[in-house]
All heavy atoms as TSV, in Angstrom:
chain	resi	resn	atom	element	x	y	z
A	1	MET	N	N	108.991	81.093	80.738
A	1	MET	CA	C	108.437	81.960	79.775
A	1	MET	C	C	109.273	83.240	79.636
A	1	MET	O	O	109.619	83.908	80.606
A	1	MET	CB	C	107.025	82.346	80.216
A	1	MET	CG	C	106.309	83.137	79.175
A	1	MET	SD	S	104.551	83.247	79.537
A	1	MET	CE	C	104.364	85.028	79.727
A	2	ALA	N	N	109.635	83.519	78.370
A	2	ALA	CA	C	110.479	84.667	78.129
A	2	ALA	C	C	109.670	86.010	78.244
A	2	ALA	O	O	108.480	86.051	77.864
A	2	ALA	CB	C	111.102	84.629	76.817
A	3	VAL	N	N	110.342	87.011	78.770
A	3	VAL	CA	C	109.735	88.349	78.863
A	3	VAL	C	C	110.235	89.201	77.780
A	3	VAL	O	O	111.412	89.219	77.557
A	3	VAL	CB	C	110.069	88.926	80.280
A	3	VAL	CG1	C	109.449	90.349	80.431
A	3	VAL	CG2	C	109.543	88.003	81.427
A	4	SER	N	N	109.367	89.940	77.102
A	4	SER	CA	C	109.739	90.930	76.099
A	4	SER	C	C	110.549	92.020	76.684
A	4	SER	O	O	110.564	92.266	77.917
A	4	SER	CB	C	108.538	91.507	75.369
A	4	SER	OG	O	107.817	92.390	76.218
A	5	ARG	N	N	111.312	92.626	75.779
A	5	ARG	CA	C	112.202	93.748	76.233
A	5	ARG	C	C	111.348	94.860	76.838
A	5	ARG	O	O	111.718	95.408	77.854
A	5	ARG	CB	C	112.978	94.272	75.054
A	5	ARG	CG	C	113.953	95.419	75.441
A	5	ARG	CD	C	114.688	96.034	74.342
A	5	ARG	NE	N	115.491	94.980	73.721
A	5	ARG	CZ	C	116.175	95.099	72.583
A	5	ARG	NH1	N	116.069	96.286	71.933
A	5	ARG	NH2	N	116.853	94.168	72.064
A	6	ARG	N	N	110.213	95.129	76.266
A	6	ARG	CA	C	109.316	96.172	76.749
A	6	ARG	C	C	108.828	95.825	78.154
A	6	ARG	O	O	108.824	96.679	79.042
A	6	ARG	CB	C	108.189	96.357	75.804
A	6	ARG	CG	C	107.209	97.439	76.259
A	6	ARG	CD	C	106.068	97.674	75.377
A	6	ARG	NE	N	105.174	98.655	75.877
A	6	ARG	CZ	C	104.198	99.211	75.204
A	6	ARG	NH1	N	103.980	98.865	74.003
A	6	ARG	NH2	N	103.459	100.117	75.799
A	7	GLU	N	N	108.359	94.580	78.340
A	7	GLU	CA	C	107.945	94.126	79.666
A	7	GLU	C	C	109.079	94.195	80.722
A	7	GLU	O	O	108.848	94.622	81.834
A	7	GLU	CB	C	107.403	92.775	79.587
A	7	GLU	CG	C	106.542	92.380	80.767
A	7	GLU	CD	C	105.318	93.214	80.986
A	7	GLU	OE1	O	104.727	93.715	80.013
A	7	GLU	OE2	O	104.954	93.436	82.139
A	8	ALA	N	N	110.266	93.764	80.279
A	8	ALA	CA	C	111.488	93.864	81.161
A	8	ALA	C	C	111.772	95.360	81.544
A	8	ALA	O	O	112.068	95.551	82.726
A	8	ALA	CB	C	112.658	93.224	80.488
A	9	ASN	N	N	111.640	96.266	80.617
A	9	ASN	CA	C	111.837	97.672	80.966
A	9	ASN	C	C	110.809	98.211	81.951
A	9	ASN	O	O	111.133	98.973	82.836
A	9	ASN	CB	C	111.841	98.481	79.676
A	9	ASN	CG	C	113.103	98.345	78.850
A	9	ASN	OD1	O	114.119	97.878	79.336
A	9	ASN	ND2	N	112.967	98.637	77.554
A	10	LYS	N	N	109.580	97.749	81.743
A	10	LYS	CA	C	108.452	98.151	82.655
A	10	LYS	C	C	108.724	97.664	84.128
A	10	LYS	O	O	108.604	98.349	85.057
A	10	LYS	CB	C	107.138	97.667	82.205
A	10	LYS	CG	C	106.628	98.462	80.994
A	10	LYS	CD	C	105.404	97.815	80.343
A	10	LYS	CE	C	104.223	97.889	81.230
A	10	LYS	NZ	N	102.992	97.379	80.578
A	11	ILE	N	N	109.186	96.376	84.154
A	11	ILE	CA	C	109.536	95.776	85.509
A	11	ILE	C	C	110.682	96.550	86.139
A	11	ILE	O	O	110.586	96.839	87.350
A	11	ILE	CB	C	109.820	94.311	85.339
A	11	ILE	CG1	C	108.547	93.543	84.917
A	11	ILE	CG2	C	110.442	93.702	86.572
A	11	ILE	CD1	C	108.780	92.109	84.438
A	12	LYS	N	N	111.695	96.796	85.318
A	12	LYS	CA	C	112.881	97.561	85.917
A	12	LYS	C	C	112.475	98.905	86.349
A	12	LYS	O	O	112.897	99.439	87.403
A	12	LYS	CB	C	114.019	97.663	84.920
A	12	LYS	CG	C	115.240	98.340	85.473
A	12	LYS	CD	C	116.304	98.393	84.443
A	12	LYS	CE	C	117.561	99.122	85.034
A	12	LYS	NZ	N	117.396	100.240	85.884
A	13	CYS	N	N	111.668	99.649	85.584
A	13	CYS	CA	C	111.230	100.957	85.932
A	13	CYS	C	C	110.469	100.978	87.286
A	13	CYS	O	O	110.707	101.773	88.160
A	13	CYS	CB	C	110.380	101.592	84.844
A	13	CYS	SG	S	109.910	103.297	85.108
A	14	ARG	N	N	109.545	100.017	87.412
A	14	ARG	CA	C	108.796	99.939	88.659
A	14	ARG	C	C	109.703	99.582	89.775
A	14	ARG	O	O	109.553	100.177	90.908
A	14	ARG	CB	C	107.754	98.813	88.515
A	14	ARG	CG	C	106.764	98.731	89.640
A	14	ARG	CD	C	105.629	97.707	89.433
A	14	ARG	NE	N	104.582	97.869	90.360
A	14	ARG	CZ	C	104.592	97.379	91.595
A	14	ARG	NH1	N	105.654	96.718	92.062
A	14	ARG	NH2	N	103.560	97.557	92.388
A	15	GLN	N	N	110.657	98.750	89.584
A	15	GLN	CA	C	111.611	98.417	90.702
A	15	GLN	C	C	112.425	99.616	91.070
A	15	GLN	O	O	112.725	99.849	92.235
A	15	GLN	CB	C	112.530	97.275	90.277
A	15	GLN	CG	C	111.860	95.905	90.125
A	15	GLN	CD	C	112.751	94.850	89.577
A	15	GLN	OE1	O	113.706	95.139	88.872
A	15	GLN	NE2	N	112.384	93.616	89.845
A	16	ASP	N	N	112.860	100.422	90.048
A	16	ASP	CA	C	113.612	101.620	90.363
A	16	ASP	C	C	112.793	102.617	91.121
A	16	ASP	O	O	113.283	103.274	92.102
A	16	ASP	CB	C	114.083	102.264	89.040
A	16	ASP	CG	C	115.142	101.495	88.300
A	16	ASP	OD1	O	115.742	100.590	88.892
A	16	ASP	OD2	O	115.386	101.757	87.105
A	17	ILE	N	N	111.505	102.754	90.795
A	17	ILE	CA	C	110.660	103.658	91.520
A	17	ILE	C	C	110.457	103.204	92.963
A	17	ILE	O	O	110.613	103.977	93.923
A	17	ILE	CB	C	109.235	103.678	90.870
A	17	ILE	CG1	C	109.322	104.430	89.513
A	17	ILE	CG2	C	108.151	104.408	91.758
A	17	ILE	CD1	C	108.046	104.272	88.651
A	18	LEU	N	N	110.261	101.886	93.233
A	18	LEU	CA	C	110.137	101.401	94.533
A	18	LEU	C	C	111.326	101.502	95.372
A	18	LEU	O	O	111.293	101.763	96.540
A	18	LEU	CB	C	109.571	99.952	94.460
A	18	LEU	CG	C	108.212	99.839	93.882
A	18	LEU	CD1	C	107.817	98.313	93.704
A	18	LEU	CD2	C	107.171	100.480	94.732
A	19	LYS	N	N	112.478	101.260	94.720
A	19	LYS	CA	C	113.763	101.422	95.411
A	19	LYS	C	C	113.987	102.837	95.844
A	19	LYS	O	O	114.360	103.115	97.048
A	19	LYS	CB	C	114.926	100.977	94.480
A	19	LYS	CG	C	116.258	100.982	95.079
A	19	LYS	CD	C	117.262	100.562	94.079
A	19	LYS	CE	C	118.699	100.496	94.658
A	19	LYS	NZ	N	119.700	100.058	93.652
A	20	ALA	N	N	113.674	103.793	94.979
A	20	ALA	CA	C	113.831	105.208	95.299
A	20	ALA	C	C	112.857	105.618	96.434
A	20	ALA	O	O	113.223	106.333	97.342
A	20	ALA	CB	C	113.611	106.105	94.092
A	21	SER	N	N	111.669	105.106	96.408
A	21	SER	CA	C	110.664	105.465	97.414
A	21	SER	C	C	111.033	104.855	98.766
A	21	SER	O	O	110.911	105.535	99.780
A	21	SER	CB	C	109.254	104.978	97.022
A	21	SER	OG	O	109.196	103.600	97.021
A	22	ARG	N	N	111.563	103.626	98.790
A	22	ARG	CA	C	111.993	103.076	100.077
A	22	ARG	C	C	113.104	103.927	100.692
A	22	ARG	O	O	113.096	104.188	101.910
A	22	ARG	CB	C	112.497	101.653	99.894
A	22	ARG	CG	C	111.442	100.607	99.828
A	22	ARG	CD	C	111.991	99.169	99.905
A	22	ARG	NE	N	113.085	98.905	99.021
A	22	ARG	CZ	C	112.951	98.431	97.796
A	22	ARG	NH1	N	111.705	98.194	97.284
A	22	ARG	NH2	N	113.997	98.169	97.011
A	23	ARG	N	N	114.061	104.326	99.890
A	23	ARG	CA	C	115.145	105.128	100.392
A	23	ARG	C	C	114.633	106.497	100.981
A	23	ARG	O	O	115.038	106.876	102.048
A	23	ARG	CB	C	116.183	105.442	99.309
A	23	ARG	CG	C	117.027	104.223	99.001
A	23	ARG	CD	C	118.055	104.532	97.966
A	23	ARG	NE	N	118.863	103.461	97.688
A	23	ARG	CZ	C	119.733	103.369	96.694
A	23	ARG	NH1	N	119.816	104.386	95.801
A	23	ARG	NH2	N	120.453	102.276	96.474
A	24	LEU	N	N	113.766	107.102	100.143
A	24	LEU	CA	C	113.251	108.460	100.622
A	24	LEU	C	C	112.358	108.291	101.847
A	24	LEU	O	O	112.383	109.155	102.704
A	24	LEU	CB	C	112.561	109.131	99.489
A	24	LEU	CG	C	113.508	109.651	98.399
A	24	LEU	CD1	C	112.684	110.021	97.152
A	24	LEU	CD2	C	114.327	110.790	98.934
A	25	PHE	N	N	111.483	107.293	101.911
A	25	PHE	CA	C	110.643	107.081	103.047
A	25	PHE	C	C	111.525	106.881	104.256
A	25	PHE	O	O	111.186	107.413	105.365
A	25	PHE	CB	C	109.687	105.956	102.912
A	25	PHE	CG	C	108.602	106.200	101.834
A	25	PHE	CD1	C	107.996	105.121	101.192
A	25	PHE	CD2	C	108.149	107.448	101.547
A	25	PHE	CE1	C	106.935	105.328	100.273
A	25	PHE	CE2	C	107.120	107.696	100.597
A	25	PHE	CZ	C	106.523	106.609	99.943
A	26	LYS	N	N	112.591	106.183	104.114
A	26	LYS	CA	C	113.509	105.908	105.235
A	26	LYS	C	C	114.211	107.178	105.661
A	26	LYS	O	O	114.346	107.514	106.850
A	26	LYS	CB	C	114.538	104.861	104.863
A	26	LYS	CG	C	115.467	104.424	105.959
A	26	LYS	CD	C	116.339	103.346	105.542
A	26	LYS	CE	C	117.383	102.996	106.664
A	26	LYS	NZ	N	118.338	101.980	106.279
A	27	GLU	N	N	114.680	107.962	104.656
A	27	GLU	CA	C	115.465	109.184	104.984
A	27	GLU	C	C	114.608	110.313	105.490
A	27	GLU	O	O	114.983	111.003	106.417
A	27	GLU	CB	C	116.218	109.665	103.694
A	27	GLU	CG	C	117.310	108.737	103.255
A	27	GLU	CD	C	117.871	109.129	101.881
A	27	GLU	OE1	O	117.503	110.284	101.311
A	27	GLU	OE2	O	118.607	108.338	101.283
A	28	LYS	N	N	113.469	110.566	104.756
A	28	LYS	CA	C	112.688	111.763	105.054
A	28	LYS	C	C	111.341	111.460	105.727
A	28	LYS	O	O	110.721	112.411	106.205
A	28	LYS	CB	C	112.352	112.459	103.684
A	28	LYS	CG	C	113.622	112.931	102.998
A	28	LYS	CD	C	113.288	113.459	101.555
A	28	LYS	CE	C	112.504	114.753	101.648
A	28	LYS	NZ	N	112.340	115.332	100.347
A	29	GLY	N	N	110.943	110.220	105.704
A	29	GLY	CA	C	109.621	109.851	106.218
A	29	GLY	C	C	108.534	110.060	105.127
A	29	GLY	O	O	108.731	110.753	104.162
A	30	TYR	N	N	107.418	109.388	105.312
A	30	TYR	CA	C	106.377	109.401	104.374
A	30	TYR	C	C	105.843	110.828	104.199
A	30	TYR	O	O	105.628	111.268	103.052
A	30	TYR	CB	C	105.199	108.449	104.774
A	30	TYR	CG	C	104.010	108.605	103.976
A	30	TYR	CD1	C	103.978	108.149	102.611
A	30	TYR	CD2	C	102.831	109.153	104.435
A	30	TYR	CE1	C	102.867	108.219	101.807
A	30	TYR	CE2	C	101.699	109.278	103.626
A	30	TYR	CZ	C	101.716	108.841	102.341
A	30	TYR	OH	O	100.628	108.902	101.512
A	31	GLU	N	N	105.549	111.546	105.283
A	31	GLU	CA	C	104.927	112.876	105.237
A	31	GLU	C	C	105.789	113.887	104.483
A	31	GLU	O	O	105.256	114.807	103.887
A	31	GLU	CB	C	104.672	113.375	106.660
A	31	GLU	CG	C	103.617	112.618	107.360
A	31	GLU	CD	C	102.223	112.724	106.762
A	31	GLU	OE1	O	101.873	113.823	106.281
A	31	GLU	OE2	O	101.492	111.727	106.761
A	32	ASN	N	N	107.116	113.715	104.470
A	32	ASN	CA	C	107.973	114.666	103.811
A	32	ASN	C	C	108.476	114.218	102.472
A	32	ASN	O	O	109.351	114.913	101.858
A	32	ASN	CB	C	109.210	114.907	104.761
A	32	ASN	CG	C	108.781	115.570	106.050
A	32	ASN	OD1	O	107.951	116.436	106.103
A	32	ASN	ND2	N	109.360	115.056	107.199
A	33	THR	N	N	108.038	113.125	101.947
A	33	THR	CA	C	108.446	112.624	100.611
A	33	THR	C	C	107.349	112.972	99.644
A	33	THR	O	O	106.205	112.598	99.827
A	33	THR	CB	C	108.649	111.087	100.671
A	33	THR	OG1	O	109.684	110.837	101.649
A	33	THR	CG2	C	109.071	110.573	99.338
A	34	MET	N	N	107.723	113.689	98.579
A	34	MET	CA	C	106.795	114.064	97.503
A	34	MET	C	C	107.086	113.181	96.290
A	34	MET	O	O	108.192	112.665	96.118
A	34	MET	CB	C	106.999	115.515	97.176
A	34	MET	CG	C	106.823	116.463	98.313
A	34	MET	SD	S	105.123	116.408	98.880
A	34	MET	CE	C	105.404	116.521	100.640
A	35	ILE	N	N	106.021	113.086	95.412
A	35	ILE	CA	C	106.217	112.354	94.151
A	35	ILE	C	C	107.421	112.914	93.385
A	35	ILE	O	O	108.172	112.147	92.811
A	35	ILE	CB	C	104.946	112.437	93.341
A	35	ILE	CG1	C	103.776	111.672	94.045
A	35	ILE	CG2	C	105.122	112.030	91.924
A	35	ILE	CD1	C	103.899	110.185	93.972
A	36	ASP	N	N	107.575	114.206	93.328
A	36	ASP	CA	C	108.703	114.799	92.645
A	36	ASP	C	C	110.077	114.303	93.169
A	36	ASP	O	O	111.014	114.095	92.440
A	36	ASP	CB	C	108.671	116.345	92.679
A	36	ASP	CG	C	107.533	116.978	91.891
A	36	ASP	OD1	O	107.107	116.285	90.952
A	36	ASP	OD2	O	107.097	118.051	92.229
A	37	ASP	N	N	110.111	114.149	94.523
A	37	ASP	CA	C	111.348	113.624	95.135
A	37	ASP	C	C	111.664	112.253	94.614
A	37	ASP	O	O	112.848	111.933	94.298
A	37	ASP	CB	C	111.203	113.573	96.639
A	37	ASP	CG	C	110.958	114.963	97.270
A	37	ASP	OD1	O	111.358	115.978	96.674
A	37	ASP	OD2	O	110.399	115.019	98.333
A	38	VAL	N	N	110.688	111.397	94.580
A	38	VAL	CA	C	110.888	110.014	94.116
A	38	VAL	C	C	111.279	109.984	92.617
A	38	VAL	O	O	112.178	109.257	92.276
A	38	VAL	CB	C	109.554	109.160	94.363
A	38	VAL	CG1	C	109.804	107.754	93.794
A	38	VAL	CG2	C	109.213	109.096	95.852
A	39	ALA	N	N	110.627	110.769	91.818
A	39	ALA	CA	C	111.027	110.882	90.416
A	39	ALA	C	C	112.412	111.313	90.289
A	39	ALA	O	O	113.224	110.715	89.458
A	39	ALA	CB	C	110.091	111.871	89.651
A	40	ASP	N	N	112.873	112.351	91.015
A	40	ASP	CA	C	114.254	112.867	90.954
A	40	ASP	C	C	115.247	111.705	91.411
A	40	ASP	O	O	116.234	111.459	90.743
A	40	ASP	CB	C	114.460	114.096	91.844
A	40	ASP	CG	C	113.749	115.243	91.246
A	40	ASP	OD1	O	113.450	115.271	90.066
A	40	ASP	OD2	O	113.552	116.254	92.001
A	41	LYS	N	N	114.935	111.098	92.528
A	41	LYS	CA	C	115.835	110.050	93.081
A	41	LYS	C	C	115.880	108.864	92.142
A	41	LYS	O	O	116.962	108.309	91.989
A	41	LYS	CB	C	115.323	109.668	94.449
A	41	LYS	CG	C	116.174	108.655	95.149
A	41	LYS	CD	C	117.256	109.362	95.942
A	41	LYS	CE	C	117.885	108.498	96.970
A	41	LYS	NZ	N	118.961	109.186	97.670
A	42	GLY	N	N	114.793	108.544	91.438
A	42	GLY	CA	C	114.758	107.403	90.578
A	42	GLY	C	C	115.221	107.725	89.152
A	42	GLY	O	O	115.242	106.855	88.255
A	43	ALA	N	N	115.529	109.031	88.914
A	43	ALA	CA	C	115.957	109.464	87.629
A	43	ALA	C	C	115.000	109.143	86.552
A	43	ALA	O	O	115.302	108.698	85.443
A	43	ALA	CB	C	117.373	108.957	87.289
A	44	ILE	N	N	113.699	109.431	86.882
A	44	ILE	CA	C	112.619	109.195	85.857
A	44	ILE	C	C	111.741	110.440	85.801
A	44	ILE	O	O	111.756	111.289	86.729
A	44	ILE	CB	C	111.741	107.935	86.236
A	44	ILE	CG1	C	111.075	108.156	87.529
A	44	ILE	CG2	C	112.538	106.702	86.138
A	44	ILE	CD1	C	109.988	107.197	87.860
A	45	PHE	N	N	110.971	110.510	84.763
A	45	PHE	CA	C	109.992	111.617	84.640
A	45	PHE	C	C	108.832	111.428	85.567
A	45	PHE	O	O	108.437	110.295	85.765
A	45	PHE	CB	C	109.518	111.728	83.173
A	45	PHE	CG	C	110.581	112.163	82.244
A	45	PHE	CD1	C	111.074	111.287	81.318
A	45	PHE	CD2	C	111.069	113.487	82.203
A	45	PHE	CE1	C	112.101	111.666	80.397
A	45	PHE	CE2	C	112.031	113.886	81.295
A	45	PHE	CZ	C	112.520	112.957	80.362
A	46	LYS	N	N	108.344	112.495	86.091
A	46	LYS	CA	C	107.141	112.426	87.014
A	46	LYS	C	C	105.991	111.754	86.300
A	46	LYS	O	O	105.263	110.896	86.890
A	46	LYS	CB	C	106.735	113.810	87.439
A	46	LYS	CG	C	105.641	113.817	88.429
A	46	LYS	CD	C	105.298	115.254	88.894
A	46	LYS	CE	C	104.065	115.259	89.740
A	46	LYS	NZ	N	103.688	116.632	90.151
A	47	ALA	N	N	105.778	112.026	84.993
A	47	ALA	CA	C	104.666	111.419	84.244
A	47	ALA	C	C	104.878	109.912	84.172
A	47	ALA	O	O	103.867	109.174	84.241
A	47	ALA	CB	C	104.640	111.991	82.866
A	48	THR	N	N	106.053	109.399	84.074
A	48	THR	CA	C	106.270	108.027	84.025
A	48	THR	C	C	105.989	107.402	85.402
A	48	THR	O	O	105.332	106.394	85.470
A	48	THR	CB	C	107.844	107.668	83.694
A	48	THR	OG1	O	108.084	108.251	82.357
A	48	THR	CG2	C	108.106	106.240	83.703
A	49	LEU	N	N	106.410	108.066	86.477
A	49	LEU	CA	C	106.118	107.553	87.788
A	49	LEU	C	C	104.583	107.516	87.989
A	49	LEU	O	O	104.036	106.520	88.527
A	49	LEU	CB	C	106.677	108.514	88.811
A	49	LEU	CG	C	106.672	107.956	90.251
A	49	LEU	CD1	C	107.874	108.470	91.002
A	49	LEU	CD2	C	105.429	108.391	90.989
A	50	CYS	N	N	103.824	108.462	87.473
A	50	CYS	CA	C	102.391	108.509	87.630
A	50	CYS	C	C	101.673	107.401	86.828
A	50	CYS	O	O	100.556	107.079	87.124
A	50	CYS	CB	C	101.849	109.885	87.263
A	50	CYS	SG	S	102.322	111.175	88.491
A	51	ASN	N	N	102.338	106.857	85.771
A	51	ASN	CA	C	101.791	105.728	85.121
A	51	ASN	C	C	101.784	104.504	85.988
A	51	ASN	O	O	100.936	103.603	85.787
A	51	ASN	CB	C	102.656	105.381	83.846
A	51	ASN	CG	C	102.481	106.351	82.730
A	51	ASN	OD1	O	101.404	106.943	82.599
A	51	ASN	ND2	N	103.466	106.532	81.939
A	52	TYR	N	N	102.612	104.448	87.009
A	52	TYR	CA	C	102.693	103.275	87.879
A	52	TYR	C	C	101.981	103.501	89.185
A	52	TYR	O	O	101.293	102.655	89.719
A	52	TYR	CB	C	104.177	102.944	88.218
A	52	TYR	CG	C	104.898	102.423	87.029
A	52	TYR	CD1	C	105.526	103.286	86.147
A	52	TYR	CD2	C	104.978	101.057	86.751
A	52	TYR	CE1	C	106.200	102.869	85.033
A	52	TYR	CE2	C	105.655	100.600	85.639
A	52	TYR	CZ	C	106.270	101.481	84.747
A	52	TYR	OH	O	106.939	101.004	83.649
A	53	PHE	N	N	102.094	104.713	89.695
A	53	PHE	CA	C	101.473	105.066	91.014
A	53	PHE	C	C	100.860	106.499	90.878
A	53	PHE	O	O	101.590	107.462	90.633
A	53	PHE	CB	C	102.519	105.093	92.114
A	53	PHE	CG	C	103.181	103.764	92.253
A	53	PHE	CD1	C	104.471	103.519	91.646
A	53	PHE	CD2	C	102.641	102.707	92.909
A	53	PHE	CE1	C	105.096	102.298	91.831
A	53	PHE	CE2	C	103.239	101.473	93.066
A	53	PHE	CZ	C	104.454	101.306	92.492
A	54	CYS	N	N	99.563	106.547	90.989
A	54	CYS	CA	C	98.802	107.832	90.686
A	54	CYS	C	C	98.999	108.889	91.825
A	54	CYS	O	O	98.733	110.054	91.540
A	54	CYS	CB	C	97.390	107.546	90.444
A	54	CYS	SG	S	96.536	106.677	91.739
A	55	ASN	N	N	99.401	108.469	93.009
A	55	ASN	CA	C	99.504	109.417	94.098
A	55	ASN	C	C	100.486	108.831	95.180
A	55	ASN	O	O	100.941	107.697	95.020
A	55	ASN	CB	C	98.167	109.795	94.734
A	55	ASN	CG	C	97.437	108.603	95.203
A	55	ASN	OD1	O	97.975	107.687	95.778
A	55	ASN	ND2	N	96.096	108.634	94.992
A	56	GLU	N	N	100.742	109.671	96.174
A	56	GLU	CA	C	101.663	109.230	97.232
A	56	GLU	C	C	101.141	107.970	98.016
A	56	GLU	O	O	101.940	107.154	98.441
A	56	GLU	CB	C	101.952	110.366	98.175
A	56	GLU	CG	C	102.735	111.450	97.499
A	56	GLU	CD	C	102.790	112.775	98.271
A	56	GLU	OE1	O	102.330	112.792	99.398
A	56	GLU	OE2	O	103.353	113.726	97.756
A	57	GLU	N	N	99.839	107.926	98.209
A	57	GLU	CA	C	99.281	106.794	98.901
A	57	GLU	C	C	99.464	105.502	98.197
A	57	GLU	O	O	99.876	104.464	98.792
A	57	GLU	CB	C	97.849	107.021	99.270
A	57	GLU	CG	C	97.533	108.096	100.271
A	57	GLU	CD	C	96.038	108.358	100.475
A	57	GLU	OE1	O	95.184	107.623	99.851
A	57	GLU	OE2	O	95.760	109.327	101.145
A	58	SER	N	N	99.218	105.516	96.887
A	58	SER	CA	C	99.451	104.276	96.082
A	58	SER	C	C	100.904	103.939	96.026
A	58	SER	O	O	101.226	102.707	96.020
A	58	SER	CB	C	98.821	104.390	94.663
A	58	SER	OG	O	99.503	105.393	93.962
A	59	LEU	N	N	101.745	104.881	96.036
A	59	LEU	CA	C	103.221	104.683	96.094
A	59	LEU	C	C	103.582	103.985	97.399
A	59	LEU	O	O	104.366	102.982	97.423
A	59	LEU	CB	C	103.973	105.899	95.875
A	59	LEU	CG	C	105.509	105.779	95.890
A	59	LEU	CD1	C	105.959	104.894	94.800
A	59	LEU	CD2	C	106.139	107.218	95.734
A	60	LEU	N	N	103.024	104.462	98.480
A	60	LEU	CA	C	103.322	103.832	99.773
A	60	LEU	C	C	102.846	102.394	99.865
A	60	LEU	O	O	103.558	101.508	100.292
A	60	LEU	CB	C	102.663	104.659	100.930
A	60	LEU	CG	C	102.771	104.071	102.339
A	60	LEU	CD1	C	104.304	104.014	102.751
A	60	LEU	CD2	C	101.972	104.911	103.339
A	61	VAL	N	N	101.605	102.179	99.339
A	61	VAL	CA	C	101.043	100.813	99.278
A	61	VAL	C	C	101.872	99.880	98.424
A	61	VAL	O	O	102.267	98.793	98.812
A	61	VAL	CB	C	99.589	100.855	98.827
A	61	VAL	CG1	C	99.058	99.451	98.603
A	61	VAL	CG2	C	98.690	101.495	99.821
A	62	GLY	N	N	102.302	100.368	97.271
A	62	GLY	CA	C	103.175	99.601	96.365
A	62	GLY	C	C	104.527	99.292	96.998
A	62	GLY	O	O	105.050	98.179	96.885
A	63	THR	N	N	105.061	100.247	97.717
A	63	THR	CA	C	106.382	100.054	98.413
A	63	THR	C	C	106.196	98.989	99.511
A	63	THR	O	O	107.058	98.091	99.657
A	63	THR	CB	C	106.866	101.426	99.019
A	63	THR	OG1	O	106.954	102.345	97.929
A	63	THR	CG2	C	108.181	101.236	99.628
A	64	LEU	N	N	105.178	99.092	100.305
A	64	LEU	CA	C	104.975	98.119	101.358
A	64	LEU	C	C	104.696	96.737	100.773
A	64	LEU	O	O	105.211	95.725	101.374
A	64	LEU	CB	C	103.790	98.612	102.270
A	64	LEU	CG	C	104.012	99.832	103.077
A	64	LEU	CD1	C	102.780	100.272	103.813
A	64	LEU	CD2	C	105.193	99.626	104.019
A	65	ASP	N	N	103.903	96.638	99.740
A	65	ASP	CA	C	103.607	95.341	99.119
A	65	ASP	C	C	104.885	94.760	98.633
A	65	ASP	O	O	105.144	93.511	98.779
A	65	ASP	CB	C	102.635	95.529	97.908
A	65	ASP	CG	C	101.193	95.752	98.338
A	65	ASP	OD1	O	100.911	95.504	99.546
A	65	ASP	OD2	O	100.403	96.106	97.509
A	66	ASP	N	N	105.757	95.504	97.991
A	66	ASP	CA	C	107.013	95.006	97.494
A	66	ASP	C	C	107.950	94.582	98.597
A	66	ASP	O	O	108.562	93.528	98.558
A	66	ASP	CB	C	107.740	96.159	96.666
A	66	ASP	CG	C	108.999	95.610	96.001
A	66	ASP	OD1	O	108.862	94.709	95.176
A	66	ASP	OD2	O	110.071	96.162	96.264
A	67	LEU	N	N	107.956	95.323	99.708
A	67	LEU	CA	C	108.751	94.946	100.875
A	67	LEU	C	C	108.286	93.633	101.495
A	67	LEU	O	O	109.031	92.760	101.806
A	67	LEU	CB	C	108.686	96.079	101.910
A	67	LEU	CG	C	109.606	95.981	103.121
A	67	LEU	CD1	C	111.085	95.954	102.708
A	67	LEU	CD2	C	109.360	97.182	104.031
A	68	ILE	N	N	106.974	93.515	101.628
A	68	ILE	CA	C	106.389	92.310	102.200
A	68	ILE	C	C	106.692	91.104	101.239
A	68	ILE	O	O	107.083	90.037	101.771
A	68	ILE	CB	C	104.885	92.461	102.438
A	68	ILE	CG1	C	104.639	93.420	103.554
A	68	ILE	CG2	C	104.231	91.128	102.679
A	68	ILE	CD1	C	103.228	93.857	103.714
A	69	ALA	N	N	106.571	91.335	99.976
A	69	ALA	CA	C	106.880	90.172	99.010
A	69	ALA	C	C	108.294	89.722	99.084
A	69	ALA	O	O	108.638	88.547	98.861
A	69	ALA	CB	C	106.516	90.649	97.585
A	70	SER	N	N	109.236	90.644	99.412
A	70	SER	CA	C	110.631	90.267	99.446
A	70	SER	C	C	111.013	89.575	100.730
A	70	SER	O	O	112.139	88.986	100.843
A	70	SER	CB	C	111.497	91.545	99.305
A	70	SER	OG	O	111.401	92.362	100.460
A	71	VAL	N	N	110.180	89.574	101.744
A	71	VAL	CA	C	110.399	88.966	103.020
A	71	VAL	C	C	110.118	87.478	102.986
A	71	VAL	O	O	109.618	86.747	102.429
A	71	VAL	CB	C	109.671	89.597	104.153
A	71	VAL	CG1	C	109.823	88.827	105.453
A	71	VAL	CG2	C	110.143	91.018	104.342
């Protein structure tokens, strides 16, 4: 099944967010990583990030889910 360009962009954006969060959690730890840090590292707007993850806890859960799915 083909994915629309819009859906592909949403998937890529989510992957970019999760990639940035994994790096920052590894470098700085969860307690020292802020939503703004992830937005900066992922080169996206904070509002865009909040469309995917409403807070740091949901970002952590999403990051862990993605990591588990990749194993």
